[in-house]
N, C-alpha and C positions, 0 to 999 in steps of 0.2 A: 503494500499499500504506499502511496506517495503522500505527501503532506495535503495536496489539495483534495484528493479523495477522503482524507481524514476529515479534513474541515466540513465537507459536505455532510459527513455522517455524525458530526457532534450532536445536532439536535435529535436526531434519532436515537442516539446513545441516551441522552438526557431524558427522553421520553420513553425508554425501554422499548424501542420499536425495531432494533436490529435482530435479524435471524442469527442463528447460532454461528455460522461461518463469518459473517460480517462482524459479530461481536468479538470472536476470537481474533480476528485481524486487527481491529480497532485497537482492542485492550494491548496486544503485542506491540503495536506502533506507538501507543501512547506511552508505554513503558520504556521504549527505546529512543523516543524523539523528545528532547527537551523543548523544542519550538512548539511542537504540538500539545504537549502537556501544558504549556503556558496558555496557549489558545483555549484549551478545554477549561483551564481555571477561570479565564476571563469570561467566557460564555456561561460557565457555572455560576460565577459571581453575579453576572448581570441577571440572569433568570432568578436564581434563588435569592440573592440580595434584594432585588426588586419586590419579590413576594414578601420577603420578611420585613422589609421597611413598611410595606402596606399593612401587615400584620402587626407590626409593633413588636416582633420577637426578635432576639439576638441569635447569632449563629457563629460557629467557629468554622470559617471557610476551609481550612486545611482538613480538619478533622472530618466535615461532612463530605467533602470531595474524596478523601481517602476511603471513607466509609462507603461511598457510592461505587467506586472502583472495585472495593473488596466484594461488595454484595454482587456486582456484575460479574466478577469472576466466578463466585459461588454458583450464580445461576447458570453460567457458562457450563461449568463443570456437570452440574445436574442435568442440563439439557443434553449434553454430550453423552452421559451415561444412560438416559432414557433412549437416545437414538441407538446405542449399542445393544440395549436390551430388545428394543423393537426388532433390530437386525437379527438378533438370536432367536427371537420367537418366530420370525420368518423362516429361518433355516430349520428350526424344529418342525414347523408346519409342513414344509417340503418333505423333510425326512419321513414325516408320518405319512404323507400321501405316498411317497415311493414305497414304503413298507406295505401299506394297504394294497396298492396296485400289484406289488409282487406277490402277496399272499393270495389275493384274488386269482392271480394267473396259475400259481402253484397248486391251489386247492381245487 
């Protein structure tokens, strides 16, 4: 992912709209690119800060952004595990079909 693609996906990230593959690439890029991390911080500050000012609540930018990133990584790992389980279930179903067909031919 290049920095322009990253910047186009920031809003999708902040709104939790990225699919598994896009989220993984996004998180990997932000962890390795200082400029994009700064851009994400700025956009997060604008969106969250504006809301918080309107609500009158305070917030810790670094803590909340780090927490958002950590939660995103956890969601990503969970989604990837679900995909692996779904794949495994498909394989099991195919094996069961093969066994049933084979048994019906033999019997």
